Gaussian input, Z-matrix of N, CA and C with variables (Angstrom, degrees):
# hf/3-21g

backbone

0 1
 N
 C     1     B1
 C     2     B2     1     A1
 N     3     B3     2     A2     1     D1
 C     4     B4     3     A3     2     D2
 C     5     B5     4     A4     3     D3
 N     6     B6     5     A5     4     D4
 C     7     B7     6     A6     5     D5
 C     8     B8     7     A7     6     D6
 N     9     B9     8     A8     7     D7
 C    10    B10     9     A9     8     D8
 C    11    B11    10    A10     9     D9
 N    12    B12    11    A11    10    D10
 C    13    B13    12    A12    11    D11
 C    14    B14    13    A13    12    D12
 N    15    B15    14    A14    13    D13
 C    16    B16    15    A15    14    D14
 C    17    B17    16    A16    15    D15
 N    18    B18    17    A17    16    D16
 C    19    B19    18    A18    17    D17
 C    20    B20    19    A19    18    D18
 N    21    B21    20    A20    19    D19
 C    22    B22    21    A21    20    D20
 C    23    B23    22    A22    21    D21
 N    24    B24    23    A23    22    D22
 C    25    B25    24    A24    23    D23
 C    26    B26    25    A25    24    D24
 N    27    B27    26    A26    25    D25
 C    28    B28    27    A27    26    D26
 C    29    B29    28    A28    27    D27
 N    30    B30    29    A29    28    D28
 C    31    B31    30    A30    29    D29
 C    32    B32    31    A31    30    D30
 N    33    B33    32    A32    31    D31
 C    34    B34    33    A33    32    D32
 C    35    B35    34    A34    33    D33
 N    36    B36    35    A35    34    D34
 C    37    B37    36    A36    35    D35
 C    38    B38    37    A37    36    D36
 N    39    B39    38    A38    37    D37
 C    40    B40    39    A39    38    D38
 C    41    B41    40    A40    39    D39
 N    42    B42    41    A41    40    D40
 C    43    B43    42    A42    41    D41
 C    44    B44    43    A43    42    D42
 N    45    B45    44    A44    43    D43
 C    46    B46    45    A45    44    D44
 C    47    B47    46    A46    45    D45
 N    48    B48    47    A47    46    D46
 C    49    B49    48    A48    47    D47
 C    50    B50    49    A49    48    D48
 N    51    B51    50    A50    49    D49
 C    52    B52    51    A51    50    D50
 C    53    B53    52    A52    51    D51
 N    54    B54    53    A53    52    D52
 C    55    B55    54    A54    53    D53
 C    56    B56    55    A55    54    D54
 N    57    B57    56    A56    55    D55
 C    58    B58    57    A57    56    D56
 C    59    B59    58    A58    57    D57
 N    60    B60    59    A59    58    D58
 C    61    B61    60    A60    59    D59
 C    62    B62    61    A61    60    D60
 N    63    B63    62    A62    61    D61
 C    64    B64    63    A63    62    D62
 C    65    B65    64    A64    63    D63
 N    66    B66    65    A65    64    D64
 C    67    B67    66    A66    65    D65
 C    68    B68    67    A67    66    D66
 N    69    B69    68    A68    67    D67
 C    70    B70    69    A69    68    D68
 C    71    B71    70    A70    69    D69
 N    72    B72    71    A71    70    D70
 C    73    B73    72    A72    71    D71
 C    74    B74    73    A73    72    D72
 N    75    B75    74    A74    73    D73
 C    76    B76    75    A75    74    D74
 C    77    B77    76    A76    75    D75
 N    78    B78    77    A77    76    D76
 C    79    B79    78    A78    77    D77
 C    80    B80    79    A79    78    D78
 N    81    B81    80    A80    79    D79
 C    82    B82    81    A81    80    D80
 C    83    B83    82    A82    81    D81
 N    84    B84    83    A83    82    D82
 C    85    B85    84    A84    83    D83
 C    86    B86    85    A85    84    D84
 N    87    B87    86    A86    85    D85
 C    88    B88    87    A87    86    D86
 C    89    B89    88    A88    87    D87
 N    90    B90    89    A89    88    D88
 C    91    B91    90    A90    89    D89
 C    92    B92    91    A91    90    D90
 N    93    B93    92    A92    91    D91
 C    94    B94    93    A93    92    D92
 C    95    B95    94    A94    93    D93
 N    96    B96    95    A95    94    D94
 C    97    B97    96    A96    95    D95
 C    98    B98    97    A97    96    D96
 N    99    B99    98    A98    97    D97
 C   100   B100    99    A99    98    D98
 C   101   B101   100   A100    99    D99
 N   102   B102   101   A101   100   D100
 C   103   B103   102   A102   101   D101
 C   104   B104   103   A103   102   D102
 N   105   B105   104   A104   103   D103
 C   106   B106   105   A105   104   D104
 C   107   B107   106   A106   105   D105
 N   108   B108   107   A107   106   D106
 C   109   B109   108   A108   107   D107
 C   110   B110   109   A109   108   D108
 N   111   B111   110   A110   109   D109
 C   112   B112   111   A111   110   D110
 C   113   B113   112   A112   111   D111
 N   114   B114   113   A113   112   D112
 C   115   B115   114   A114   113   D113
 C   116   B116   115   A115   114   D114
 N   117   B117   116   A116   115   D115
 C   118   B118   117   A117   116   D116
 C   119   B119   118   A118   117   D117
 N   120   B120   119   A119   118   D118
 C   121   B121   120   A120   119   D119
 C   122   B122   121   A121   120   D120
 N   123   B123   122   A122   121   D121
 C   124   B124   123   A123   122   D122
 C   125   B125   124   A124   123   D123
 N   126   B126   125   A125   124   D124
 C   127   B127   126   A126   125   D125
 C   128   B128   127   A127   126   D126
 N   129   B129   128   A128   127   D127
 C   130   B130   129   A129   128   D128
 C   131   B131   130   A130   129   D129
 N   132   B132   131   A131   130   D130
 C   133   B133   132   A132   131   D131
 C   134   B134   133   A133   132   D132
 N   135   B135   134   A134   133   D133
 C   136   B136   135   A135   134   D134
 C   137   B137   136   A136   135   D135
 N   138   B138   137   A137   136   D136
 C   139   B139   138   A138   137   D137
 C   140   B140   139   A139   138   D138
 N   141   B141   140   A140   139   D139
 C   142   B142   141   A141   140   D140
 C   143   B143   142   A142   141   D141
 N   144   B144   143   A143   142   D142
 C   145   B145   144   A144   143   D143
 C   146   B146   145   A145   144   D144
 N   147   B147   146   A146   145   D145
 C   148   B148   147   A147   146   D146
 C   149   B149   148   A148   147   D147
 N   150   B150   149   A149   148   D148
 C   151   B151   150   A150   149   D149
 C   152   B152   151   A151   150   D150

   B1=1.4647
   B2=1.5252
   B3=1.3085
   B4=1.4630
   B5=1.5205
   B6=1.2750
   B7=1.4511
   B8=1.5053
   B9=1.3379
   B10=1.4454
   B11=1.5144
   B12=1.3396
   B13=1.4591
   B14=1.5004
   B15=1.3260
   B16=1.4464
   B17=1.5329
   B18=1.3154
   B19=1.4532
   B20=1.5254
   B21=1.3129
   B22=1.4509
   B23=1.5291
   B24=1.3207
   B25=1.4700
   B26=1.5388
   B27=1.3093
   B28=1.4690
   B29=1.5097
   B30=1.3389
   B31=1.4804
   B32=1.5258
   B33=1.3286
   B34=1.4493
   B35=1.5238
   B36=1.3121
   B37=1.4511
   B38=1.5207
   B39=1.3100
   B40=1.4674
   B41=1.5382
   B42=1.3318
   B43=1.4690
   B44=1.5148
   B45=1.3291
   B46=1.4725
   B47=1.5216
   B48=1.3074
   B49=1.4755
   B50=1.5291
   B51=1.3441
   B52=1.4581
   B53=1.5403
   B54=1.3169
   B55=1.4469
   B56=1.5471
   B57=1.3365
   B58=1.4632
   B59=1.5198
   B60=1.3405
   B61=1.4568
   B62=1.5463
   B63=1.3289
   B64=1.4632
   B65=1.5185
   B66=1.3139
   B67=1.4620
   B68=1.4971
   B69=1.3420
   B70=1.4620
   B71=1.5119
   B72=1.3466
   B73=1.4593
   B74=1.5228
   B75=1.3121
   B76=1.4629
   B77=1.5311
   B78=1.3055
   B79=1.4632
   B80=1.5199
   B81=1.3132
   B82=1.4485
   B83=1.5382
   B84=1.3266
   B85=1.4598
   B86=1.5136
   B87=1.3445
   B88=1.4705
   B89=1.5236
   B90=1.2930
   B91=1.4379
   B92=1.5112
   B93=1.3087
   B94=1.4719
   B95=1.5097
   B96=1.3331
   B97=1.4436
   B98=1.5258
   B99=1.3161
   B100=1.4603
   B101=1.5098
   B102=1.3063
   B103=1.4442
   B104=1.5169
   B105=1.3298
   B106=1.4548
   B107=1.5173
   B108=1.3196
   B109=1.4781
   B110=1.5361
   B111=1.2963
   B112=1.4563
   B113=1.5196
   B114=1.3277
   B115=1.4610
   B116=1.5061
   B117=1.3463
   B118=1.4462
   B119=1.5292
   B120=1.3541
   B121=1.4674
   B122=1.5180
   B123=1.3404
   B124=1.4577
   B125=1.5330
   B126=1.3174
   B127=1.4738
   B128=1.5214
   B129=1.3133
   B130=1.4591
   B131=1.5268
   B132=1.3196
   B133=1.4746
   B134=1.5143
   B135=1.3289
   B136=1.4602
   B137=1.5071
   B138=1.3071
   B139=1.4719
   B140=1.5121
   B141=1.3279
   B142=1.4646
   B143=1.5154
   B144=1.3344
   B145=1.4524
   B146=1.5252
   B147=1.3252
   B148=1.4753
   B149=1.5161
   B150=1.3226
   B151=1.4682
   B152=1.4590
   A1=109.09
   A2=114.74
   A3=119.71
   A4=111.76
   A5=115.56
   A6=123.54
   A7=109.08
   A8=118.38
   A9=122.61
   A10=109.20
   A11=116.44
   A12=119.78
   A13=108.85
   A14=116.13
   A15=123.07
   A16=107.37
   A17=117.48
   A18=121.43
   A19=108.54
   A20=117.03
   A21=122.71
   A22=114.82
   A23=116.87
   A24=122.08
   A25=110.54
   A26=115.76
   A27=124.06
   A28=108.57
   A29=116.25
   A30=122.30
   A31=107.12
   A32=115.20
   A33=121.55
   A34=110.44
   A35=116.79
   A36=124.78
   A37=106.29
   A38=116.03
   A39=119.52
   A40=108.20
   A41=117.08
   A42=123.05
   A43=112.66
   A44=118.22
   A45=122.55
   A46=111.07
   A47=115.83
   A48=120.86
   A49=109.32
   A50=116.56
   A51=120.82
   A52=110.21
   A53=117.64
   A54=123.68
   A55=105.14
   A56=115.30
   A57=118.19
   A58=110.99
   A59=115.54
   A60=123.56
   A61=112.33
   A62=116.57
   A63=121.97
   A64=111.85
   A65=115.71
   A66=123.12
   A67=108.11
   A68=115.54
   A69=121.86
   A70=107.70
   A71=115.57
   A72=120.35
   A73=107.75
   A74=116.78
   A75=123.65
   A76=106.96
   A77=115.40
   A78=120.90
   A79=111.28
   A80=115.28
   A81=122.14
   A82=110.35
   A83=116.43
   A84=121.11
   A85=115.01
   A86=118.38
   A87=120.93
   A88=110.33
   A89=115.17
   A90=123.44
   A91=107.59
   A92=117.71
   A93=121.31
   A94=108.85
   A95=115.21
   A96=121.21
   A97=107.89
   A98=116.99
   A99=121.72
   A100=106.85
   A101=116.54
   A102=122.83
   A103=108.82
   A104=116.41
   A105=119.87
   A106=111.11
   A107=115.20
   A108=119.42
   A109=112.93
   A110=114.76
   A111=121.24
   A112=110.37
   A113=115.33
   A114=119.69
   A115=115.49
   A116=118.51
   A117=119.23
   A118=114.61
   A119=117.53
   A120=121.23
   A121=115.71
   A122=118.10
   A123=120.96
   A124=112.07
   A125=116.90
   A126=119.96
   A127=110.80
   A128=117.37
   A129=120.67
   A130=110.50
   A131=116.62
   A132=121.06
   A133=110.57
   A134=117.75
   A135=121.23
   A136=111.77
   A137=118.37
   A138=121.17
   A139=111.23
   A140=117.75
   A141=119.82
   A142=110.60
   A143=118.77
   A144=122.53
   A145=110.46
   A146=115.94
   A147=119.64
   A148=113.11
   A149=116.62
   A150=120.27
   A151=110.98
   D1=-172.85
   D2=-175.63
   D3=-138.32
   D4=160.01
   D5=175.51
   D6=-117.51
   D7=142.02
   D8=177.18
   D9=-114.62
   D10=128.10
   D11=178.65
   D12=-138.62
   D13=122.03
   D14=175.47
   D15=-115.99
   D16=132.88
   D17=-179.65
   D18=-132.57
   D19=114.88
   D20=176.82
   D21=61.98
   D22=36.97
   D23=-174.93
   D24=-78.38
   D25=136.75
   D26=176.09
   D27=-127.50
   D28=148.18
   D29=170.56
   D30=-139.15
   D31=118.16
   D32=-179.04
   D33=-109.90
   D34=140.44
   D35=168.81
   D36=-117.56
   D37=94.02
   D38=-173.88
   D39=68.20
   D40=-123.37
   D41=178.05
   D42=-90.83
   D43=-3.25
   D44=-176.57
   D45=-94.30
   D46=125.18
   D47=176.86
   D48=-90.46
   D49=103.63
   D50=179.37
   D51=-74.30
   D52=-35.15
   D53=176.21
   D54=-135.10
   D55=129.08
   D56=-174.62
   D57=-130.08
   D58=116.26
   D59=174.80
   D60=51.74
   D61=53.03
   D62=-176.76
   D63=-89.65
   D64=135.37
   D65=172.61
   D66=-120.36
   D67=135.31
   D68=-179.02
   D69=-152.24
   D70=137.36
   D71=176.48
   D72=-138.59
   D73=113.05
   D74=176.42
   D75=-114.05
   D76=113.21
   D77=-177.46
   D78=-79.10
   D79=160.10
   D80=177.94
   D81=-54.13
   D82=128.38
   D83=178.89
   D84=88.67
   D85=-9.80
   D86=178.48
   D87=-85.13
   D88=156.24
   D89=172.46
   D90=-114.56
   D91=145.31
   D92=177.64
   D93=-141.94
   D94=162.69
   D95=178.92
   D96=-135.29
   D97=140.08
   D98=171.16
   D99=-100.43
   D100=117.24
   D101=-175.02
   D102=-127.25
   D103=130.49
   D104=178.75
   D105=176.58
   D106=173.03
   D107=-179.65
   D108=-69.19
   D109=165.69
   D110=177.49
   D111=-58.20
   D112=132.80
   D113=175.94
   D114=87.47
   D115=8.59
   D116=-177.11
   D117=-90.08
   D118=-3.05
   D119=174.15
   D120=107.21
   D121=12.54
   D122=-179.64
   D123=-62.21
   D124=-52.46
   D125=-178.15
   D126=-67.82
   D127=-38.54
   D128=178.75
   D129=-60.91
   D130=-42.08
   D131=178.37
   D132=-61.67
   D133=-47.24
   D134=179.60
   D135=-64.04
   D136=-36.10
   D137=176.22
   D138=-65.73
   D139=-38.72
   D140=177.66
   D141=-65.81
   D142=-39.90
   D143=179.32
   D144=-64.45
   D145=-43.15
   D146=-175.27
   D147=-76.79
   D148=-17.76
   D149=177.87
   D150=88.59

C-alpha cells in the first residue's frame, strides 16, 4: 500500500491561490474524504496528488 503526505502545499492560478499552505497525512490503510463547498480546492488537491 501507500502513504500520502502533503506538507505546506500551494497551488496558484495566476494571483488566485486555489490551495494555500495545505497539510495532509493519510497513513497506509486509512480512508479519507475531502468535503467542502464548490471551489474550495478539492479537485485541485486530488489532481496534485495523482500527478
